[in-house]
N, C-alpha and C positions, 0 to 999 in steps of 0.2 A: 530172582528175575523180577518178581513183582516189586521188590524194593527199588530196583533201578528205574522201572517204569514210573513208580510213584514219585521218585526224586525228579525225573525229567518233567513230569506233569507239574510238580510244585514250582520248578524253575520257570516254566512257561507261564504259569499263573502269576508269579511274582513280577515278571517282565511286563505282563499285561497290566497289572496294577500300577506299576511305576509309570507306564505309558499313559494310563488314564489320569493319574495325578498331574502329570506334566501338561496334558492337553487342557485340563480344567484351569490350571494356573495361567496358561498362555491366553486363554479367553479374557481373563481379568486384565492381563497386561495390555492386550489390544484395546480393550475398552478404556483403560487409563490413558493410553497414548492418544486415542481419539479425543478424549476430554481435554488433554493438554493442547492439542491442535486447535480445537474450537475456542479454547480460552485465549490462545495466542492470536487467533484471527480477530476476536472481539477486542483485544488490547490494541489493535491497529487503529481503532477510533481515536486513541490518545494522540497518535501521530497526525491524523487528519485535523483534529481540533487544534493542536499546537501550530500546524502549518497554516491553517486558516486564520489563526490569531495573528501570525506574522503578516500574511497577505492583507488582512484588514487594517493593520496599523501602518503598513509601508506606504510611503508617498508614491505618487505617479512616477517621479524620477527614479526612485529606488527600484521600481518594477521594470524599468527600461533596461537595466543591465544586470548581469549575474551578481549575486550576493553570496559569496562563498561561506561567510560566517553564519548565514541563515538557511543554508541548504536550498538555495533558490537559483533556478536557471531562467533566463529571460526568453528562451526559445524552447520549442517542443523537442528538439534533439531526436531526430529520426533514428539515430543509431543507439539510443538508450535501450538497454535490455536489463530488466530488473534482476534476472538470474545471474548475469555475468558482471554486473556493475560492482565496482570496488567499494562495497559497503564499509569495510574496515579501514581503508586508506584514503578514500576520496575526501578532499577538502569541502565538498558540497554536501556532505551528509550532516544532518542535524539530529541530535539525540534528544528524545523527549525526556525531560527531567522528572516528570511525575512518576510515582510508583503505584502500580496497580495492586501491590500486595502479593503478587504471585510469582515474582522474580522474572517478569518479562522485560526485555530490553527492546525499546522501540526506537527505530531510526527512520528518517524520512527525507525525501527530496521533493521539491516543488518545481514543476515546469509550467511557465506561462505558455499557453498554446498559441504562440505567434511564430511565424517563420523566421523573422529577423529580430535582432536586438534593436532596441530604440523605441521611439515614439509609436503610438498606435496609429497615428495618421499615416496613411499609405502603406501600412504594414498588413501582411496577410495573417489575420488572426482568426481563430475559431471563436465565434460569438453568435448570439441570436439577436436579430433585430426585434425590438419591441415597439409598442405604439409611440414611445417618446423619441425613437430614432428614425421613424419612418417620415417621409415627406407628407405633405397635405394633398398631394395630387396636383391636378391642373396642368397637364402637359409636361410633367417631369420636374416641376418646381420643387425645391427642397423645403419649402415653407413660405409663410406669408411674408417674412422679412427678407427672404432671398439669401439668408445666411445658412450655410451648410451645417447640419447637425454634427455634433461631436461623434467620433466613431464609438460604437458600443463597447462596453467593457468585455475583455476577453475571458475565456475560461482558463482554469488552472487544473493541472493533473498532479495529484498528490500520491506518491508511491511510498508505501511503508514496508519495512522489513521488521519482523518481530522475532526475536530469539528468545525462546522460552526454556523452561526446565526440560531435562532429559534430551537435550539436543533438538528440540522442536523448532522448526523454522517455518514461518508463515508470511505471506505477502498480501497486502491489500493495495488496491489502486482505485482512486475516486476522482471523478471529474466534478469540479465545483465552479461556481461563478463568483 
């Protein structure tokens, strides 16, 4: 009888030991996954840098219309949802060609924060008026010469999707001028 009780106790102790080993290993796995997620998020900066490189080089006329090859939308696209966007099949996705050394794949799209395609004049764009675009006062005059100032430069929204190792997916979204 004592032998049976001892065997049952040993089986229970063995199961407890295996359970303890699994829980210790799981903690390390969770910590590793968090590290991959943080790395993928920081890799999103590559997408923002590449996107701003395009925006900085593009002419005003290029910014007035959609540019499929550069991942650029000339409007803010109210229906855009980064979670449901066709990152794998859309013509508007641009892939960052730089390698961060960690196996991350960075894709991005740029939206000019204007309501309509076309020129900035008369367009409803998100922008900030600075001292160079404000009038000089004096009863609503637009300046000493009477010539209206050019519309201020619009903001751009850069949305990046980063696919990292172990199926890690991270998104970043930045508003830049």
